[in-house]
C-alpha positions in Angstrom: 0.0 0.0 0.0 1.1 3.6 -0.6 2.8 4.2 2.8 5.0 1.1 2.4 5.6 2.0 -1.2 7.1 5.3 -0.3 9.3 3.9 2.5 10.7 1.2 0.1 11.3 3.8 -2.6 13.2 6.0 -0.1 15.4 3.1 0.9 15.8 1.4 -2.4 16.1 4.4 -4.7 17.0 3.6 -8.3 18.1 0.0 -7.4 14.5 -1.3 -7.0 11.4 -1.4 -9.1 8.3 -1.3 -7.0 4.8 -2.5 -8.0 2.3 -1.1 -5.5 -1.2 -2.7 -5.2 -3.2 -0.3 -3.1 -2.8 3.3 -4.3 -2.9 6.7 -2.7 -6.2 7.6 -0.9 -7.3 4.0 -1.1 -8.3 1.7 1.7 -6.2 -1.5 2.1 -8.7 -2.9 4.6 -11.3 -3.1 1.9 -9.2 -3.7 -1.2 -10.4 -6.3 -3.8 -7.4 -7.9 -5.5 -7.3 -8.0 -9.3 -5.9 -10.8 -11.5 -3.0 -8.6 -12.5 -2.0 -8.4 -8.8 -1.3 -12.1 -8.7 0.7 -11.9 -11.9 2.8 -9.0 -10.3 3.4 -11.1 -7.2 4.4 -14.2 -9.2 7.1 -12.2 -10.9 8.5 -10.4 -7.8 11.8 -11.0 -6.1 10.5 -9.7 -2.8 7.0 -9.1 -1.5 6.6 -6.7 1.4 3.4 -6.4 3.5 2.5 -4.6 6.7 1.3 -7.6 8.7 -0.6 -7.5 12.0 -3.7 -8.6 10.1 -3.8 -5.4 8.0 -4.1 -6.9 4.6 -5.9 -10.2 5.2 -6.4 -10.7 1.5 -2.6 -10.6 0.9 -1.8 -14.0 2.3 -4.4 -15.6 0.0 -3.2 -13.6 -3.0 0.4 -14.8 -2.4 -0.7 -18.4 -2.0 -2.8 -18.2 -5.2 0.0 -16.6 -7.2 2.4 -19.5 -6.7 5.0 -17.1 -5.4 8.0 -18.8 -3.8 10.5 -16.0 -3.0 10.9 -14.0 0.2 7.9 -12.4 2.0 8.9 -9.6 4.4 6.4 -8.6 7.1 7.6 -5.0 7.6 6.2 -4.7 11.1 8.2 -7.7 12.4 9.5 -6.9 15.9 7.0 -4.2 16.6 5.2 -4.4 20.0 1.6 -4.7 18.8 -1.2 -2.7 20.5 -4.4 -4.7 21.3 -8.0 -3.5 21.4 -9.7 -6.3 23.3 -8.6 -9.4 21.4 -8.0 -7.5 18.1 -4.5 -6.5 17.0 -4.1 -2.9 15.9 -2.3 -3.0 12.6 -1.6 0.7 12.2 1.9 0.5 13.6 3.4 2.9 11.1 1.7 5.8 12.9 4.6 5.7 15.4 8.0 7.1 14.8 9.6 4.4 17.0 7.9 1.7 15.0 8.7 3.1 11.6 12.4 2.8 12.5 11.8 -0.9 12.9 10.1 -1.0 9.5 13.0 0.8 8.0 15.6 -1.6 9.5 13.6 -4.7 8.4 13.2 -3.4 4.8 16.9 -2.3 4.6 18.0 -5.7 5.7 15.8 -7.4 3.1 17.1 -5.2 0.3 20.7 -5.8 1.2 20.0 -9.6 1.3 18.3 -9.3 -2.1 20.9 -7.1 -3.8 24.1 -7.2 -1.7 26.1 -5.4 -4.4 24.1 -2.2 -3.4 24.5 -2.7 0.3 26.5 0.5 0.8 23.9 2.6 -1.1 21.0 1.0 0.9 22.8 1.7 4.2 23.4 5.3 3.2 19.7 5.8 2.3 18.8 4.1 5.6 20.9 6.5 7.6 19.5 9.5 5.7 15.9 8.4 6.3 16.5 7.9 10.0 18.1 11.3 10.2 15.1 13.0 8.5 12.7 11.2 10.8 14.5 12.3 13.9 14.7 15.9 12.7 11.0 15.9 11.9 10.1 14.4 15.2 12.1 17.0 17.1 10.6 19.8 15.0 7.0 18.7 15.6 7.6 18.2 19.4 8.6 21.8 19.7 5.1 23.0 18.7 3.2 20.2 20.4 4.7 19.9 23.9 3.0 23.0 25.3 -0.5 21.5 24.9 -1.7 20.3 28.3 -2.1 16.5 28.4 -5.8 17.0 29.5 -6.6 18.8 26.3 -5.2 16.2 23.9 -8.4 14.6 22.8 -9.1 14.1 19.1 -12.0 12.5 17.2 -11.3 10.6 13.9 -13.3 8.4 11.6 -11.9 5.0 12.6 -9.4 3.9 15.3 -6.2 4.2 13.2 -4.1 6.4 15.5 -3.6 4.4 18.6 0.1 4.1 18.1 0.5 7.8 17.6 -1.7 8.4 20.6 0.4 6.2 22.8 3.6 7.9 21.6 2.4 11.5 21.8 0.0 11.2 24.8 -3.1 11.9 22.7 -6.5 10.2 23.2 -8.2 9.4 20.0 -12.0 8.7 19.9 -13.7 7.1 16.9 -17.1 5.8 16.0 -15.6 2.9 14.1 -13.0 0.4 15.4 -9.6 -0.8 13.9 -10.9 -1.8 10.5 -13.1 0.2 8.1 -15.0 -2.9 7.0 -17.5 -2.3 9.8 -20.2 0.4 10.0 -20.6 2.8 13.0 -23.7 1.9 15.0 -26.1 4.4 16.4 -24.7 3.5 19.9 -21.1 4.1 18.8 -22.0 7.5 17.3 -24.0 8.5 20.4 -21.1 7.6 22.7 -18.6 9.8 20.7 -21.1 12.7 20.7 -21.5 12.3 24.5 -17.7 12.2 25.0 -17.3 15.3 22.9 -19.8 17.2 25.0 -18.5 16.0 28.3 -14.9 16.7 27.5 -15.3 19.9 25.5 -13.4 18.3 22.6 -12.2 20.8 19.9 -10.4 18.6 17.4 -12.5 16.5 15.0 -11.0 15.2 11.7 -12.2 13.2 8.7 -9.8 10.7 7.1 -8.7 10.5 3.5 -9.9 6.9 3.1 -13.3 7.2 4.8 -16.7 8.5 3.8 -17.0 11.7 5.8 -20.8 11.4 6.4 -20.6 10.0 10.0 -18.0 12.6 11.1 -20.0 15.4 9.5 -23.1 14.3 11.4 -21.2 14.2 14.7 -19.8 17.7 13.9 -23.3 19.0 13.2 -24.8 17.6 16.4 -22.0 18.8 18.7 -21.2 22.1 17.0 -17.5 21.2 16.7 -16.1 22.1 13.3 -14.3 19.6 11.2 -10.6 20.5 11.6 -9.5 19.1 8.3 -8.3 15.8 7.0 -5.9 13.3 8.5 -4.1 10.6 6.6 -4.3 7.2 8.3 -3.9 4.2 6.0 -2.9 5.8 2.8 -0.9 8.7 1.5 -2.4 11.5 -0.6 -1.9 12.0 -4.3 1.4 13.4 -5.4 0.1 17.0 -5.4 -1.5 16.5 -2.0 -0.2 17.5 1.5 0.8 13.9 2.5 2.4 12.3 -0.6 5.3 10.8 1.4 5.5 9.2 4.9 7.4 12.2 6.3 4.9 14.7 4.8 2.0 12.6 6.2 3.4 12.6 9.7 4.1 16.4 9.5 0.7 17.2 8.1 -1.2 15.0 10.7 0.7 16.3 13.8 0.7 19.9 12.7 -3.1 19.7 12.0 -3.7 18.2 15.4 -1.5 20.7 17.1 -3.3 23.6 15.4 -6.8 22.2 16.4 -5.8 21.5 20.0 -4.4 25.0 20.3 -7.5 26.6 18.9 
């Protein structure tokens, strides 16, 4: 999917050719594979997936394609968050976790093309440097927000790892996967929480129908603060066309809304 595509492109550069299955602004939870996807996998040297149950359709697709080469689960080694008995797959929303993804992908690229090991290692180090610089930059603007004010409403529960890392509580009418609908009870609970806690930050997501969030905004009088990017990047000309741009956009938008 688009977030992994960008990370692999940053690390592999001109030494890899990437075929991405789930494009920008598209929902990998709900993706319906095409016959051409199985063909692409069958001809690949390396298949990279998120894991943690994010793309349940991918394991079937790999099996059906007859693929026999390496499969890398990019989230390998991440400490998974749980919601009841369900695993939260959105581990890339944490700067600490994305460093694990980057290490895993770099190791796999070096194993696949050892002749470019030095180039891959340089790109790894540059990416990590840029992540650390961005993290420090965003912290400067965020840290003065009182912890008690850090409550944000989103379309589905995709930001738990970011919430844990940045001490933000995210509320959502839909759970970890977008393949379920928000019930009237779920919507009523979020509306009640917004009123009780004087929540000021409410965001739609780029992969979701905004209808439910617009209804919640209408009933509570809290304006929609913009769009967050959860499971997919934006188009190339959008504000979140790379992983770094996505994290900058999301955290700056949240910071602005919470400071309002």
